[in-house]
C-alpha positions as CSV (number, residue, x, y, z in Angstrom):
1,M,31.1,-195.0,155.6
2,G,28.4,-197.7,156.0
3,V,27.3,-200.3,153.5
4,N,26.7,-199.4,149.9
5,L,23.4,-200.8,148.6
6,S,22.9,-198.2,145.9
7,D,23.4,-200.8,143.1
8,L,20.6,-202.9,144.4
9,V,18.2,-200.5,146.2
10,S,16.6,-197.2,145.1
11,G,14.2,-194.9,146.9
12,R,11.0,-193.1,145.9
13,P,11.8,-189.5,145.3
14,V,9.5,-187.1,147.2
15,E,9.2,-183.4,147.8
16,I,10.0,-181.8,151.3
17,S,6.3,-180.8,151.3
18,D,5.3,-184.5,151.2
19,L,7.0,-185.0,154.5
20,R,4.9,-182.4,156.4
21,G,3.6,-183.7,159.7
22,R,6.0,-186.7,159.7
23,S,8.4,-187.4,162.5
24,I,11.9,-188.4,161.5
25,A,14.7,-189.6,163.7
26,I,17.9,-188.2,162.2
27,D,21.2,-190.1,162.5
28,A,23.1,-187.1,164.1
29,Y,26.7,-188.1,163.4
30,N,26.0,-189.0,159.8
31,T,24.4,-185.6,159.4
32,L,27.1,-183.6,161.2
33,Y,29.8,-185.3,159.0
34,Q,27.7,-184.3,155.9
35,F,27.8,-180.7,157.0
36,L,31.5,-180.8,157.8
37,S,32.1,-182.2,154.3
38,I,30.0,-179.9,152.2
39,I,29.9,-176.6,154.0
40,R,33.4,-175.3,153.2
41,D,35.2,-172.3,152.0
42,R,34.7,-172.3,148.3
43,F,38.3,-171.4,147.5
44,T,40.3,-173.2,150.1
45,G,38.1,-176.2,150.8
46,E,38.6,-175.5,154.6
47,P,35.7,-175.8,157.0
48,L,34.1,-172.5,158.3
49,R,35.7,-171.3,161.5
50,D,35.0,-168.4,163.9
51,S,37.5,-165.8,165.1
52,K,38.8,-168.3,167.7
53,G,39.6,-170.9,165.1
54,R,36.7,-173.2,166.1
55,V,35.0,-175.1,163.3
56,T,31.5,-173.9,162.6
57,S,30.4,-175.7,159.5
58,H,28.4,-178.3,161.5
59,L,26.6,-175.5,163.5
60,S,25.8,-173.7,160.2
61,G,24.3,-176.8,158.7
62,L,22.3,-177.6,161.8
63,F,20.9,-174.1,162.4
64,Y,19.9,-173.2,158.9
65,R,19.0,-176.6,157.5
66,T,17.0,-177.7,160.6
67,T,15.1,-174.4,160.6
68,K,14.1,-175.0,157.0
69,L,12.9,-178.5,157.7
70,L,10.9,-177.2,160.7
71,E,9.4,-174.6,158.6
72,N,8.1,-177.3,156.3
73,G,6.3,-178.9,159.3
74,I,8.7,-181.9,159.7
75,D,9.2,-183.1,163.3
76,L,12.8,-183.9,163.8
77,V,14.6,-185.9,166.5
78,F,18.4,-186.1,166.5
79,V,19.9,-189.4,167.6
80,F,23.5,-189.3,168.8
81,D,25.9,-192.3,168.9
82,G,26.7,-194.0,172.2
83,E,29.4,-196.6,172.8
84,P,30.4,-198.3,169.5
85,P,30.8,-202.1,169.4
86,S,34.4,-203.2,170.2
87,F,34.8,-204.7,166.8
88,K,34.4,-201.3,165.1
89,K,38.1,-200.6,165.9
90,E,39.3,-201.7,162.5
91,T,36.9,-199.2,160.8
92,S,38.1,-196.4,163.1
93,E,41.7,-197.1,162.3
94,K,41.0,-197.2,158.5
95,R,39.1,-193.9,158.7
96,A,42.1,-192.4,160.6
97,G,44.4,-193.7,157.8
98,I,42.2,-192.1,155.1
99,R,42.3,-188.8,156.9
100,K,46.0,-188.9,157.4
101,E,46.5,-189.7,153.6
102,A,44.1,-186.9,152.7
103,E,46.0,-184.4,154.9
104,E,49.2,-185.3,153.1
105,K,47.7,-184.8,149.7
106,L,46.1,-181.6,150.9
107,E,49.4,-180.2,151.8
108,D,50.8,-181.2,148.4
109,A,47.8,-179.6,146.6
110,R,48.4,-176.4,148.5
111,K,52.1,-176.3,147.4
112,R,51.0,-176.9,143.8
113,E,48.2,-174.3,144.2
114,D,45.8,-177.0,142.9
115,A,42.4,-175.4,143.8
116,E,40.3,-178.5,143.0
117,G,42.7,-180.7,144.8
118,I,42.6,-178.5,147.8
119,R,38.8,-178.6,147.9
120,R,38.7,-182.4,147.4
121,Y,41.3,-183.4,149.9
122,A,40.2,-180.8,152.6
123,Q,36.7,-182.5,152.6
124,A,38.3,-185.9,153.4
125,T,40.0,-184.5,156.5
126,S,36.8,-183.9,158.4
127,R,36.9,-184.7,162.2
128,L,34.1,-184.6,164.7
129,T,35.3,-183.9,168.1
130,D,33.5,-184.4,171.5
131,E,33.4,-180.6,171.8
132,M,31.7,-180.2,168.5
133,V,29.1,-182.9,169.4
134,E,28.3,-181.0,172.7
135,H,28.0,-177.8,170.9
136,S,25.6,-179.4,168.4
137,K,23.4,-180.8,171.3
138,R,23.3,-177.4,172.9
139,L,22.3,-175.7,169.6
140,L,19.5,-178.3,169.1
141,E,18.3,-177.9,172.7
142,Y,18.0,-174.1,172.2
143,M,16.1,-174.7,169.0
144,G,13.6,-176.9,170.8
145,V,14.6,-180.0,168.8
146,P,14.7,-183.2,170.8
147,V,18.0,-185.1,171.3
148,V,18.1,-188.8,172.0
149,Q,21.4,-190.4,173.3
150,A,21.7,-193.8,171.8
151,K,23.0,-196.8,173.8
152,S,25.3,-197.8,171.0
153,E,25.0,-196.9,167.3
154,G,22.7,-193.9,166.5
155,E,21.5,-195.5,163.4
156,A,20.4,-198.7,165.2
157,E,18.6,-196.7,167.8
158,A,16.8,-194.6,165.1
159,A,15.8,-197.9,163.3
160,Q,14.2,-199.3,166.5
161,M,12.5,-195.9,167.1
162,V,10.7,-196.3,163.8
163,N,9.7,-199.9,164.5
164,R,8.4,-199.1,168.0
165,G,6.2,-196.3,166.5
166,K,8.2,-193.5,168.1
167,V,8.8,-191.8,164.8
168,W,7.7,-192.3,161.1
169,A,11.1,-192.9,159.6
170,S,14.8,-192.8,160.2
171,G,16.9,-190.1,158.4
172,S,20.4,-191.1,157.1
173,Q,22.6,-191.3,154.1
174,D,23.7,-194.8,155.0
175,W,21.8,-197.9,154.0
176,D,22.7,-199.5,157.3
177,S,19.3,-198.3,158.6
178,L,17.7,-201.1,156.5
179,L,20.2,-203.7,157.9
180,F,19.3,-202.5,161.4
181,G,15.6,-203.2,160.5
182,A,14.2,-199.7,160.0
183,S,10.8,-200.3,158.3
184,R,11.1,-196.9,156.6
185,M,14.0,-194.5,156.0
186,V,14.5,-191.2,154.3
187,K,17.7,-190.3,152.4
188,N,18.9,-186.8,151.3
189,L,16.7,-185.1,153.9
190,T,19.4,-182.7,155.2
191,I,21.1,-182.1,151.8
192,T,18.3,-181.5,149.5
193,G,18.7,-178.7,146.9
194,R,21.2,-177.8,144.2
195,R,24.6,-179.5,144.7
196,K,27.8,-179.3,142.7
197,V,29.0,-182.6,141.2
198,P,32.4,-183.5,142.7
199,R,35.4,-182.8,140.4
200,K,33.0,-181.2,137.7
201,E,31.4,-177.8,137.1
202,D,27.9,-179.4,136.8
203,Y,25.2,-179.2,139.3
204,I,22.4,-181.7,140.2
205,E,19.1,-181.3,142.1
206,I,19.0,-183.6,145.1
207,R,15.6,-184.6,146.4
208,P,14.6,-186.7,149.5
209,E,14.0,-190.3,148.9
210,V,11.7,-192.6,150.9
211,I,12.7,-196.3,151.2
212,E,10.4,-198.9,152.6
213,L,12.1,-202.1,153.9
214,D,9.2,-204.4,152.8
215,S,9.3,-203.1,149.3
216,V,13.1,-203.5,149.1
217,L,12.9,-207.2,150.3
218,S,10.0,-207.9,148.0
219,N,11.8,-206.4,144.9
220,L,15.0,-208.3,145.6
221,G,13.2,-211.6,146.6
222,L,14.9,-211.7,150.0
223,N,14.2,-211.7,153.7
224,R,15.8,-209.3,156.2
225,D,18.5,-211.9,157.3
226,Q,19.6,-212.3,153.6
227,L,19.8,-208.5,153.2
228,I,22.1,-208.4,156.2
229,I,24.2,-211.1,154.7
230,I,24.5,-209.1,151.4
231,G,25.5,-206.0,153.4
232,I,28.2,-208.0,155.3
233,L,29.6,-209.4,152.0
234,I,29.7,-206.0,150.4
235,G,31.2,-204.4,153.5
236,T,30.0,-202.6,156.6
237,D,31.4,-200.4,159.2
238,Y,32.4,-203.6,161.0
239,N,34.2,-205.3,158.1
240,P,35.3,-202.4,155.8
241,G,35.8,-203.3,152.2
242,G,33.8,-206.5,152.5
243,V,34.8,-209.9,151.2
244,K,37.5,-209.6,148.6
245,G,36.1,-209.8,145.0
246,I,32.5,-209.6,145.9
247,G,30.4,-206.7,144.8
248,P,26.6,-206.1,145.3
249,K,25.5,-208.2,142.3
250,N,27.7,-211.1,143.2
251,A,26.6,-210.9,146.8
252,L,22.9,-211.0,145.7
253,K,23.7,-214.0,143.5
254,L,25.5,-215.8,146.3
255,V,22.7,-215.3,148.8
256,K,20.0,-216.4,146.3
257,E,21.9,-219.5,145.5
258,H,23.0,-220.5,149.0
259,K,20.2,-219.0,151.1
260,T,21.7,-219.1,154.6
261,F,24.6,-217.3,156.1
262,E,26.2,-220.6,157.0
263,N,26.1,-221.8,153.5
264,V,27.2,-218.5,152.0
265,L,30.3,-218.4,154.3
266,K,31.4,-221.9,153.0
267,N,31.8,-220.3,149.6
268,V,33.8,-217.2,150.4
269,E,37.0,-216.4,152.1
270,W,36.5,-214.4,155.3
271,G,39.5,-212.1,155.9
272,F,38.5,-210.2,159.1
273,E,39.3,-210.7,162.7
274,T,35.8,-210.1,163.7
275,S,33.5,-213.2,163.5
276,P,30.9,-212.7,160.7
277,N,28.3,-214.1,163.0
278,E,29.1,-211.5,165.6
279,I,28.5,-208.7,163.0
280,F,25.2,-210.5,161.8
281,E,23.9,-210.7,165.3
282,F,24.7,-207.0,166.0
283,F,22.6,-205.9,163.0
284,K,19.8,-208.3,163.9
285,N,19.6,-207.4,167.7
286,P,21.5,-204.1,168.3
287,P,21.6,-202.7,171.8
288,V,19.2,-199.8,172.2
289,G,18.2,-197.5,175.0
290,E,14.9,-196.1,176.4
291,M,14.4,-193.9,173.3
292,E,12.7,-191.2,175.4
293,I,11.8,-188.1,173.4
294,E,11.7,-185.0,175.5
295,R,10.2,-182.0,173.9
296,K,10.9,-178.4,175.1
297,K,10.1,-174.9,173.9
298,P,12.8,-173.2,172.0
299,D,14.9,-170.6,173.8
300,L,15.4,-168.0,171.1
301,E,17.4,-165.6,173.4
302,K,19.9,-168.2,174.3
303,L,20.0,-169.4,170.7
304,K,20.9,-166.0,169.4
305,E,23.6,-165.6,172.1
306,F,25.0,-169.0,171.2
307,M,25.1,-168.3,167.5
308,L,26.7,-164.8,167.8
309,G,29.2,-166.4,170.2
310,F,30.5,-168.3,167.2
311,D,30.6,-165.1,165.1
312,F,27.5,-165.9,163.0
313,S,26.0,-162.8,161.2
314,E,23.6,-161.1,163.6
315,E,21.4,-160.0,160.6
316,R,21.1,-163.5,159.2
317,T,20.7,-165.0,162.7
318,N,17.8,-162.7,163.5
319,K,16.1,-163.6,160.2
320,T,16.5,-167.3,160.9
321,L,15.2,-166.9,164.5
322,E,12.1,-165.2,163.2
323,R,11.5,-168.1,160.8
324,L,12.1,-170.6,163.6
325,G,9.7,-168.8,165.9
326,R,7.0,-168.9,163.3
327,S,7.6,-172.5,162.6
328,R,7.2,-173.5,166.2
329,R,3.9,-171.8,166.4
330,N,2.5,-173.6,163.3
331,E,-0.8,-175.4,164.0
332,G,0.8,-178.9,163.6
333,L,3.4,-178.1,166.2
334,Q,1.3,-176.2,168.8
335,K,0.7,-179.2,171.0
336,W,4.4,-179.3,171.9
337,L,4.3,-175.7,173.1
338,K,1.4,-175.7,175.4
């Protein structure tokens, strides 16, 4: 979900080739949910499954998309969520409600044989289980891609990895990276390419976008504290929906007029159980871990066994393994494999 700053912030489009040699910390949960949402049966809208009924859409996205990015010389680190803050409960409950409503609408669409409705509502029922997360970590391990376990929010951990020089940028679809202070983020990295427009027959070309925090603040005439305030007014994972009646442009106007969070709050009606100051402090100083990046050689034999165990095509798996093997031997990556 995250905060939506798209009306105020835009990125600089780049090509995948422009990111060669760059190290990017990927918000793993954000990416896995993307794969669960977009990698679906084209007719039923259902996620891909193996013969045992296990969902495999996320594994398909991780395997094939990650290999493509590695082929392009991009150094990836996947950062997984740890313990969420206690005040995220309201968001979790809201998401559960959205899924339940989508499941009901999905069943109705099936009865009416509404193909577009089936696809749309099936996408909104995505669930990421602990087992799916563990399978994802194992797949990345076999691919030789480092995994970092965040202390709390993966996006916060990735942001601090950027600021401490561990990686060049954070990779996520959520603007929260900026609120957590990431000096640089990349959007659309794992979904680049030709994509169908929802509810239409049109297609668009999606390209990666680089967003620099300093440029964002300069263009808006704000400091980071004020950007956090705008995010909270619009709505974050910790106060979903934001302050009633306030959109991005109104939020920007309020912050420019009243400057501080204390003064802004005097002019809005806060309708959430969680203290706004608690949310602000979490964005400003999120709990983070050691951020150790452990690099290992890929284990292609175990990787093949793993993929075939989920009924992936042996022919396509072998071709991807060949590409992965070549990418790991590229000159820019050789230092990891010594």
